[in-house]
Structure formats: C-alpha cells, structure tokens
Predicted model as a PDB file, atoms N, CA, C, CB and O in Angstrom, pLDDT in the B-factor column:
MODEL        1                                                                  
ATOM      1  N   MET A   1      54.141 -24.304  20.492  1.00 47.00           N  
ATOM      2  CA  MET A   1      52.966 -25.094  20.814  1.00 47.00           C  
ATOM      3  C   MET A   1      51.964 -24.196  21.556  1.00 47.00           C  
ATOM      4  CB  MET A   1      53.350 -26.351  21.671  1.00 47.00           C  
ATOM      5  O   MET A   1      52.322 -23.528  22.527  1.00 47.00           O  
ATOM      6  N   ARG A   2      50.752 -24.187  21.105  1.00 52.00           N  
ATOM      7  CA  ARG A   2      49.719 -23.344  21.700  1.00 52.00           C  
ATOM      8  C   ARG A   2      49.076 -24.014  22.895  1.00 52.00           C  
ATOM      9  CB  ARG A   2      48.660 -22.998  20.672  1.00 52.00           C  
ATOM     10  O   ARG A   2      48.967 -25.238  22.969  1.00 52.00           O  
ATOM     11  N   ARG A   3      48.658 -23.185  23.816  1.00 55.00           N  
ATOM     12  CA  ARG A   3      47.921 -23.676  24.971  1.00 55.00           C  
ATOM     13  C   ARG A   3      46.514 -24.029  24.507  1.00 55.00           C  
ATOM     14  CB  ARG A   3      47.892 -22.617  26.129  1.00 55.00           C  
ATOM     15  O   ARG A   3      45.917 -23.279  23.735  1.00 55.00           O  
ATOM     16  N   HIS A   4      45.982 -25.137  24.955  1.00 76.00           N  
ATOM     17  CA  HIS A   4      44.709 -25.615  24.452  1.00 76.00           C  
ATOM     18  C   HIS A   4      43.510 -25.221  25.303  1.00 76.00           C  
ATOM     19  CB  HIS A   4      44.755 -27.082  24.332  1.00 76.00           C  
ATOM     20  O   HIS A   4      42.372 -25.465  24.901  1.00 76.00           O  
ATOM     21  N   GLU A   5      43.732 -24.623  26.459  1.00 88.00           N  
ATOM     22  CA  GLU A   5      42.603 -24.181  27.276  1.00 88.00           C  
ATOM     23  C   GLU A   5      43.022 -23.089  28.251  1.00 88.00           C  
ATOM     24  CB  GLU A   5      42.005 -25.361  28.039  1.00 88.00           C  
ATOM     25  O   GLU A   5      44.181 -22.985  28.654  1.00 88.00           O  
ATOM     26  N   LEU A   6      42.028 -22.279  28.611  1.00 94.00           N  
ATOM     27  CA  LEU A   6      42.203 -21.224  29.605  1.00 94.00           C  
ATOM     28  C   LEU A   6      41.242 -21.511  30.745  1.00 94.00           C  
ATOM     29  CB  LEU A   6      41.954 -19.797  28.992  1.00 94.00           C  
ATOM     30  O   LEU A   6      40.392 -22.394  30.633  1.00 94.00           O  
ATOM     31  N   CYS A   7      41.366 -20.779  31.831  1.00 96.00           N  
ATOM     32  CA  CYS A   7      40.480 -20.940  32.975  1.00 96.00           C  
ATOM     33  C   CYS A   7      39.509 -19.771  33.019  1.00 96.00           C  
ATOM     34  CB  CYS A   7      41.285 -21.039  34.297  1.00 96.00           C  
ATOM     35  O   CYS A   7      39.928 -18.615  32.962  1.00 96.00           O  
ATOM     36  N   CYS A   8      38.220 -20.062  33.119  1.00 96.00           N  
ATOM     37  CA  CYS A   8      37.190 -19.025  33.190  1.00 96.00           C  
ATOM     38  C   CYS A   8      37.367 -18.214  34.476  1.00 96.00           C  
ATOM     39  CB  CYS A   8      35.767 -19.652  33.128  1.00 96.00           C  
ATOM     40  O   CYS A   8      37.460 -18.796  35.557  1.00 96.00           O  
ATOM     41  N   PRO A   9      37.415 -16.874  34.377  1.00 95.00           N  
ATOM     42  CA  PRO A   9      37.571 -16.049  35.575  1.00 95.00           C  
ATOM     43  C   PRO A   9      36.296 -15.997  36.430  1.00 95.00           C  
ATOM     44  CB  PRO A   9      37.975 -14.642  35.176  1.00 95.00           C  
ATOM     45  O   PRO A   9      36.346 -15.524  37.565  1.00 95.00           O  
ATOM     46  N   ILE A  10      35.173 -16.464  35.915  1.00 96.00           N  
ATOM     47  CA  ILE A  10      33.914 -16.445  36.644  1.00 96.00           C  
ATOM     48  C   ILE A  10      33.701 -17.745  37.417  1.00 96.00           C  
ATOM     49  CB  ILE A  10      32.754 -16.209  35.683  1.00 96.00           C  
ATOM     50  O   ILE A  10      33.487 -17.727  38.629  1.00 96.00           O  
ATOM     51  N   CYS A  11      33.763 -18.875  36.706  1.00 97.00           N  
ATOM     52  CA  CYS A  11      33.424 -20.159  37.338  1.00 97.00           C  
ATOM     53  C   CYS A  11      34.604 -21.126  37.441  1.00 97.00           C  
ATOM     54  CB  CYS A  11      32.314 -20.821  36.568  1.00 97.00           C  
ATOM     55  O   CYS A  11      34.445 -22.232  37.957  1.00 97.00           O  
ATOM     56  N   GLN A  12      35.767 -20.734  36.966  1.00 96.00           N  
ATOM     57  CA  GLN A  12      37.000 -21.530  36.993  1.00 96.00           C  
ATOM     58  C   GLN A  12      36.932 -22.813  36.161  1.00 96.00           C  
ATOM     59  CB  GLN A  12      37.331 -21.885  38.413  1.00 96.00           C  
ATOM     60  O   GLN A  12      37.756 -23.709  36.346  1.00 96.00           O  
ATOM     61  N   ALA A  13      35.963 -22.912  35.248  1.00 96.00           N  
ATOM     62  CA  ALA A  13      35.912 -24.053  34.328  1.00 96.00           C  
ATOM     63  C   ALA A  13      36.948 -23.842  33.230  1.00 96.00           C  
ATOM     64  CB  ALA A  13      34.480 -24.229  33.717  1.00 96.00           C  
ATOM     65  O   ALA A  13      37.376 -22.715  32.979  1.00 96.00           O  
ATOM     66  N   ASP A  14      37.345 -24.924  32.582  1.00 94.00           N  
ATOM     67  CA  ASP A  14      38.283 -24.829  31.470  1.00 94.00           C  
ATOM     68  C   ASP A  14      37.577 -24.294  30.233  1.00 94.00           C  
ATOM     69  CB  ASP A  14      38.920 -26.199  31.175  1.00 94.00           C  
ATOM     70  O   ASP A  14      36.444 -24.674  29.940  1.00 94.00           O  
ATOM     71  N   ILE A  15      38.261 -23.401  29.505  1.00 94.00           N  
ATOM     72  CA  ILE A  15      37.773 -22.885  28.235  1.00 94.00           C  
ATOM     73  C   ILE A  15      38.685 -23.460  27.162  1.00 94.00           C  
ATOM     74  CB  ILE A  15      37.751 -21.301  28.206  1.00 94.00           C  
ATOM     75  O   ILE A  15      39.818 -23.001  27.016  1.00 94.00           O  
ATOM     76  N   PRO A  16      38.222 -24.454  26.407  1.00 93.00           N  
ATOM     77  CA  PRO A  16      39.078 -25.037  25.370  1.00 93.00           C  
ATOM     78  C   PRO A  16      39.293 -24.052  24.223  1.00 93.00           C  
ATOM     79  CB  PRO A  16      38.462 -26.342  24.836  1.00 93.00           C  
ATOM     80  O   PRO A  16      38.393 -23.292  23.868  1.00 93.00           O  
ATOM     81  N   LEU A  17      40.491 -24.074  23.653  1.00 92.00           N  
ATOM     82  CA  LEU A  17      40.826 -23.221  22.526  1.00 92.00           C  
ATOM     83  C   LEU A  17      41.017 -24.065  21.278  1.00 92.00           C  
ATOM     84  CB  LEU A  17      42.089 -22.399  22.819  1.00 92.00           C  
ATOM     85  O   LEU A  17      41.470 -25.206  21.353  1.00 92.00           O  
ATOM     86  N   ALA A  18      40.668 -23.499  20.134  1.00 90.00           N  
ATOM     87  CA  ALA A  18      40.801 -24.213  18.862  1.00 90.00           C  
ATOM     88  C   ALA A  18      42.249 -24.230  18.375  1.00 90.00           C  
ATOM     89  CB  ALA A  18      39.903 -23.573  17.801  1.00 90.00           C  
ATOM     90  O   ALA A  18      42.659 -25.153  17.671  1.00 90.00           O  
ATOM     91  N   GLY A  19      43.024 -23.207  18.751  1.00 88.00           N  
ATOM     92  CA  GLY A  19      44.421 -23.161  18.354  1.00 88.00           C  
ATOM     93  C   GLY A  19      44.768 -21.951  17.500  1.00 88.00           C  
ATOM     94  O   GLY A  19      45.947 -21.642  17.325  1.00 88.00           O  
ATOM     95  N   ASP A  20      43.763 -21.259  16.963  1.00 91.00           N  
ATOM     96  CA  ASP A  20      44.051 -20.097  16.124  1.00 91.00           C  
ATOM     97  C   ASP A  20      43.726 -18.774  16.821  1.00 91.00           C  
ATOM     98  CB  ASP A  20      43.272 -20.194  14.828  1.00 91.00           C  
ATOM     99  O   ASP A  20      43.724 -17.722  16.183  1.00 91.00           O  
ATOM    100  N   GLU A  21      43.453 -18.823  18.120  1.00 93.00           N  
ATOM    101  CA  GLU A  21      43.150 -17.626  18.885  1.00 93.00           C  
ATOM    102  C   GLU A  21      44.416 -16.813  19.143  1.00 93.00           C  
ATOM    103  CB  GLU A  21      42.477 -17.997  20.207  1.00 93.00           C  
ATOM    104  O   GLU A  21      45.533 -17.325  19.075  1.00 93.00           O  
ATOM    105  N   LYS A  22      44.207 -15.531  19.441  1.00 94.00           N  
ATOM    106  CA  LYS A  22      45.315 -14.642  19.783  1.00 94.00           C  
ATOM    107  C   LYS A  22      44.830 -13.660  20.842  1.00 94.00           C  
ATOM    108  CB  LYS A  22      45.852 -13.887  18.518  1.00 94.00           C  
ATOM    109  O   LYS A  22      43.623 -13.492  21.011  1.00 94.00           O  
ATOM    110  N   PRO A  23      45.745 -13.004  21.563  1.00 96.00           N  
ATOM    111  CA  PRO A  23      45.330 -12.019  22.559  1.00 96.00           C  
ATOM    112  C   PRO A  23      44.416 -10.962  21.936  1.00 96.00           C  
ATOM    113  CB  PRO A  23      46.558 -11.351  23.193  1.00 96.00           C  
ATOM    114  O   PRO A  23      44.652 -10.482  20.828  1.00 96.00           O  
ATOM    115  N   GLY A  24      43.373 -10.619  22.682  1.00 96.00           N  
ATOM    116  CA  GLY A  24      42.384  -9.666  22.204  1.00 96.00           C  
ATOM    117  C   GLY A  24      41.132 -10.336  21.679  1.00 96.00           C  
ATOM    118  O   GLY A  24      40.089  -9.692  21.576  1.00 96.00           O  
ATOM    119  N   ASP A  25      41.211 -11.625  21.342  1.00 96.00           N  
ATOM    120  CA  ASP A  25      40.045 -12.367  20.857  1.00 96.00           C  
ATOM    121  C   ASP A  25      39.067 -12.621  21.995  1.00 96.00           C  
ATOM    122  CB  ASP A  25      40.477 -13.701  20.216  1.00 96.00           C  
ATOM    123  O   ASP A  25      39.461 -12.777  23.150  1.00 96.00           O  
ATOM    124  N   GLU A  26      37.783 -12.659  21.647  1.00 96.00           N  
ATOM    125  CA  GLU A  26      36.756 -12.985  22.629  1.00 96.00           C  
ATOM    126  C   GLU A  26      36.443 -14.472  22.542  1.00 96.00           C  
ATOM    127  CB  GLU A  26      35.473 -12.135  22.403  1.00 96.00           C  
ATOM    128  O   GLU A  26      36.263 -15.019  21.454  1.00 96.00           O  
ATOM    129  N   VAL A  27      36.383 -15.112  23.689  1.00 95.00           N  
ATOM    130  CA  VAL A  27      35.997 -16.526  23.790  1.00 95.00           C  
ATOM    131  C   VAL A  27      34.889 -16.621  24.834  1.00 95.00           C  
ATOM    132  CB  VAL A  27      37.232 -17.447  24.175  1.00 95.00           C  
ATOM    133  O   VAL A  27      34.717 -15.717  25.652  1.00 95.00           O  
ATOM    134  N   PHE A  28      34.153 -17.703  24.800  1.00 95.00           N  
ATOM    135  CA  PHE A  28      33.049 -17.889  25.740  1.00 95.00           C  
ATOM    136  C   PHE A  28      33.272 -19.150  26.554  1.00 95.00           C  
ATOM    137  CB  PHE A  28      31.700 -17.959  24.998  1.00 95.00           C  
ATOM    138  O   PHE A  28      33.687 -20.178  26.019  1.00 95.00           O  
ATOM    139  N   CYS A  29      32.996 -19.070  27.848  1.00 95.00           N  
ATOM    140  CA  CYS A  29      33.102 -20.231  28.725  1.00 95.00           C  
ATOM    141  C   CYS A  29      32.062 -21.257  28.289  1.00 95.00           C  
ATOM    142  CB  CYS A  29      32.905 -19.831  30.227  1.00 95.00           C  
ATOM    143  O   CYS A  29      30.898 -20.912  28.085  1.00 95.00           O  
ATOM    144  N   THR A  30      32.465 -22.488  28.148  1.00 92.00           N  
ATOM    145  CA  THR A  30      31.538 -23.532  27.730  1.00 92.00           C  
ATOM    146  C   THR A  30      30.634 -23.984  28.866  1.00 92.00           C  
ATOM    147  CB  THR A  30      32.302 -24.715  27.185  1.00 92.00           C  
ATOM    148  O   THR A  30      29.658 -24.696  28.629  1.00 92.00           O  
ATOM    149  N   TYR A  31      30.941 -23.582  30.099  1.00 95.00           N  
ATOM    150  CA  TYR A  31      30.126 -23.985  31.245  1.00 95.00           C  
ATOM    151  C   TYR A  31      29.101 -22.914  31.609  1.00 95.00           C  
ATOM    152  CB  TYR A  31      31.019 -24.281  32.448  1.00 95.00           C  
ATOM    153  O   TYR A  31      27.901 -23.187  31.645  1.00 95.00           O  
ATOM    154  N   CYS A  32      29.573 -21.688  31.881  1.00 96.00           N  
ATOM    155  CA  CYS A  32      28.647 -20.630  32.326  1.00 96.00           C  
ATOM    156  C   CYS A  32      28.280 -19.651  31.218  1.00 96.00           C  
ATOM    157  CB  CYS A  32      29.257 -19.866  33.479  1.00 96.00           C  
ATOM    158  O   CYS A  32      27.362 -18.848  31.388  1.00 96.00           O  
ATOM    159  N   GLY A  33      28.982 -19.704  30.085  1.00 95.00           N  
ATOM    160  CA  GLY A  33      28.664 -18.840  28.954  1.00 95.00           C  
ATOM    161  C   GLY A  33      29.236 -17.438  29.041  1.00 95.00           C  
ATOM    162  O   GLY A  33      28.943 -16.605  28.183  1.00 95.00           O  
ATOM    163  N   ALA A  34      30.038 -17.157  30.048  1.00 96.00           N  
ATOM    164  CA  ALA A  34      30.597 -15.815  30.227  1.00 96.00           C  
ATOM    165  C   ALA A  34      31.512 -15.441  29.058  1.00 96.00           C  
ATOM    166  CB  ALA A  34      31.374 -15.731  31.555  1.00 96.00           C  
ATOM    167  O   ALA A  34      32.328 -16.252  28.617  1.00 96.00           O  
ATOM    168  N   PRO A  35      31.370 -14.200  28.556  1.00 97.00           N  
ATOM    169  CA  PRO A  35      32.302 -13.737  27.529  1.00 97.00           C  
ATOM    170  C   PRO A  35      33.624 -13.358  28.182  1.00 97.00           C  
ATOM    171  CB  PRO A  35      31.713 -12.534  26.744  1.00 97.00           C  
ATOM    172  O   PRO A  35      33.641 -12.679  29.208  1.00 97.00           O  
ATOM    173  N   CYS A  36      34.718 -13.789  27.597  1.00 96.00           N  
ATOM    174  CA  CYS A  36      36.047 -13.510  28.123  1.00 96.00           C  
ATOM    175  C   CYS A  36      36.952 -13.060  26.994  1.00 96.00           C  
ATOM    176  CB  CYS A  36      36.635 -14.747  28.832  1.00 96.00           C  
ATOM    177  O   CYS A  36      36.764 -13.448  25.840  1.00 96.00           O  
ATOM    178  N   LYS A  37      37.935 -12.239  27.333  1.00 97.00           N  
ATOM    179  CA  LYS A  37      38.914 -11.771  26.373  1.00 97.00           C  
ATOM    180  C   LYS A  37      40.254 -12.417  26.715  1.00 97.00           C  
ATOM    181  CB  LYS A  37      39.013 -10.211  26.378  1.00 97.00           C  
ATOM    182  O   LYS A  37      40.633 -12.494  27.884  1.00 97.00           O  
ATOM    183  N   ILE A  38      40.960 -12.874  25.703  1.00 96.00           N  
ATOM    184  CA  ILE A  38      42.287 -13.454  25.910  1.00 96.00           C  
ATOM    185  C   ILE A  38      43.282 -12.319  26.116  1.00 96.00           C  
ATOM    186  CB  ILE A  38      42.709 -14.357  24.702  1.00 96.00           C  
ATOM    187  O   ILE A  38      43.334 -11.375  25.328  1.00 96.00           O  
ATOM    188  N   ASP A  39      44.066 -12.420  27.178  1.00 96.00           N  
ATOM    189  CA  ASP A  39      45.051 -11.405  27.507  1.00 96.00           C  
ATOM    190  C   ASP A  39      46.412 -12.071  27.661  1.00 96.00           C  
ATOM    191  CB  ASP A  39      44.655 -10.641  28.798  1.00 96.00           C  
ATOM    192  O   ASP A  39      46.518 -13.154  28.236  1.00 96.00           O  
ATOM    193  N   GLY A  40      47.441 -11.426  27.150  1.00 94.00           N  
ATOM    194  CA  GLY A  40      48.790 -11.945  27.317  1.00 94.00           C  
ATOM    195  C   GLY A  40      49.681 -11.613  26.139  1.00 94.00           C  
ATOM    196  O   GLY A  40      49.245 -10.998  25.166  1.00 94.00           O  
ATOM    197  N   ASP A  41      50.922 -12.022  26.236  1.00 94.00           N  
ATOM    198  CA  ASP A  41      51.925 -11.806  25.201  1.00 94.00           C  
ATOM    199  C   ASP A  41      51.671 -12.763  24.041  1.00 94.00           C  
ATOM    200  CB  ASP A  41      53.354 -11.996  25.766  1.00 94.00           C  
ATOM    201  O   ASP A  41      51.598 -13.973  24.258  1.00 94.00           O  
ATOM    202  N   PRO A  42      51.534 -12.255  22.810  1.00 92.00           N  
ATOM    203  CA  PRO A  42      51.290 -13.131  21.665  1.00 92.00           C  
ATOM    204  C   PRO A  42      52.374 -14.193  21.465  1.00 92.00           C  
ATOM    205  CB  PRO A  42      51.173 -12.302  20.419  1.00 92.00           C  
ATOM    206  O   PRO A  42      52.110 -15.255  20.901  1.00 92.00           O  
ATOM    207  N   ASP A  43      53.584 -13.905  21.926  1.00 91.00           N  
ATOM    208  CA  ASP A  43      54.692 -14.842  21.764  1.00 91.00           C  
ATOM    209  C   ASP A  43      54.824 -15.829  22.911  1.00 91.00           C  
ATOM    210  CB  ASP A  43      55.969 -14.088  21.616  1.00 91.00           C  
ATOM    211  O   ASP A  43      55.712 -16.682  22.886  1.00 91.00           O  
ATOM    212  N   ALA A  44      53.952 -15.733  23.928  1.00 90.00           N  
ATOM    213  CA  ALA A  44      54.026 -16.633  25.084  1.00 90.00           C  
ATOM    214  C   ALA A  44      52.632 -17.152  25.439  1.00 90.00           C  
ATOM    215  CB  ALA A  44      54.658 -15.911  26.303  1.00 90.00           C  
ATOM    216  O   ALA A  44      52.097 -16.800  26.490  1.00 90.00           O  
ATOM    217  N   PRO A  45      52.033 -17.987  24.574  1.00 89.00           N  
ATOM    218  CA  PRO A  45      50.671 -18.468  24.833  1.00 89.00           C  
ATOM    219  C   PRO A  45      50.544 -19.279  26.116  1.00 89.00           C  
ATOM    220  CB  PRO A  45      50.204 -19.302  23.678  1.00 89.00           C  
ATOM    221  O   PRO A  45      49.435 -19.427  26.630  1.00 89.00           O  
ATOM    222  N   GLU A  46      51.619 -19.798  26.638  1.00 89.00           N  
ATOM    223  CA  GLU A  46      51.551 -20.553  27.895  1.00 89.00           C  
ATOM    224  C   GLU A  46      51.214 -19.642  29.073  1.00 89.00           C  
ATOM    225  CB  GLU A  46      52.879 -21.274  28.156  1.00 89.00           C  
ATOM    226  O   GLU A  46      50.844 -20.129  30.142  1.00 89.00           O  
ATOM    227  N   ASN A  47      51.337 -18.329  28.890  1.00 91.00           N  
ATOM    228  CA  ASN A  47      51.033 -17.366  29.948  1.00 91.00           C  
ATOM    229  C   ASN A  47      49.716 -16.624  29.726  1.00 91.00           C  
ATOM    230  CB  ASN A  47      52.154 -16.368  30.061  1.00 91.00           C  
ATOM    231  O   ASN A  47      49.403 -15.708  30.485  1.00 91.00           O  
ATOM    232  N   TRP A  48      48.951 -16.986  28.728  1.00 94.00           N  
ATOM    233  CA  TRP A  48      47.688 -16.308  28.451  1.00 94.00           C  
ATOM    234  C   TRP A  48      46.688 -16.551  29.569  1.00 94.00           C  
ATOM    235  CB  TRP A  48      47.109 -16.775  27.115  1.00 94.00           C  
ATOM    236  O   TRP A  48      46.695 -17.598  30.217  1.00 94.00           O  
ATOM    237  N   GLU A  49      45.830 -15.565  29.780  1.00 94.00           N  
ATOM    238  CA  GLU A  49      44.760 -15.662  30.759  1.00 94.00           C  
ATOM    239  C   GLU A  49      43.464 -15.163  30.139  1.00 94.00           C  
ATOM    240  CB  GLU A  49      45.103 -14.862  32.035  1.00 94.00           C  
ATOM    241  O   GLU A  49      43.484 -14.378  29.191  1.00 94.00           O  
ATOM    242  N   ALA A  50      42.363 -15.609  30.663  1.00 95.00           N  
ATOM    243  CA  ALA A  50      41.058 -15.121  30.242  1.00 95.00           C  
ATOM    244  C   ALA A  50      40.622 -14.054  31.233  1.00 95.00           C  
ATOM    245  CB  ALA A  50      40.010 -16.281  30.154  1.00 95.00           C  
ATOM    246  O   ALA A  50      40.695 -14.258  32.445  1.00 95.00           O  
ATOM    247  N   GLU A  51      40.162 -12.902  30.712  1.00 95.00           N  
ATOM    248  CA  GLU A  51      39.668 -11.814  31.556  1.00 95.00           C  
ATOM    249  C   GLU A  51      38.191 -11.614  31.273  1.00 95.00           C  
ATOM    250  CB  GLU A  51      40.464 -10.497  31.310  1.00 95.00           C  
ATOM    251  O   GLU A  51      37.727 -11.866  30.161  1.00 95.00           O  
ATOM    252  N   GLU A  52      37.453 -11.162  32.273  1.00 94.00           N  
ATOM    253  CA  GLU A  52      36.026 -10.862  32.090  1.00 94.00           C  
ATOM    254  C   GLU A  52      35.896  -9.818  30.992  1.00 94.00           C  
ATOM    255  CB  GLU A  52      35.366 -10.355  33.425  1.00 94.00           C  
ATOM    256  O   GLU A  52      36.695  -8.884  30.924  1.00 94.00           O  
ATOM    257  N   ASP A  53      34.903  -9.969  30.139  1.00 85.00           N  
ATOM    258  CA  ASP A  53      34.674  -9.035  29.040  1.00 85.00           C  
ATOM    259  C   ASP A  53      33.199  -8.676  28.979  1.00 85.00           C  
ATOM    260  CB  ASP A  53      35.145  -9.634  27.695  1.00 85.00           C  
ATOM    261  O   ASP A  53      32.492  -9.046  28.041  1.00 85.00           O  
ATOM    262  N   PHE A  54      32.739  -7.937  30.012  1.00 77.00           N  
ATOM    263  CA  PHE A  54      31.320  -7.550  30.076  1.00 77.00           C  
ATOM    264  C   PHE A  54      31.137  -6.169  29.522  1.00 77.00           C  
ATOM    265  CB  PHE A  54      30.790  -7.611  31.512  1.00 77.00           C  
ATOM    266  O   PHE A  54      30.016  -5.661  29.488  1.00 77.00           O  
TER     267      PHE A  54                                                      
ENDMDL                                                                          
END                                                                             
C-alpha cells in the first residue's frame, strides 16, 4: 500500500501523491509551490520523505 501524502519541508503542508510516484521523482507542494524530491527506499513507501529540490 502506497503512502498518499508527504510533508513539505518548507511549510509542513501535506503533499498528496497520486500513487505512481517513486523515489527521485519531483513533486510540488500544493500550498507554497516548493519543488521537492521524493527520498527513501523504493520498497518502503511508508518511510518516504520530501526533500527541498532547489
């Protein structure tokens, strides 16, 4: 089961995921618009985090 959202490292808002993302993909915060990269083990999506990607 995939995690459906990450936490923005800039504003701490939730970043919803569509479900087909993987580590290394770029996502954008829906609140502040910050670009973030998904980081973590591909086999453990419950441990994924969003990192700043400037």
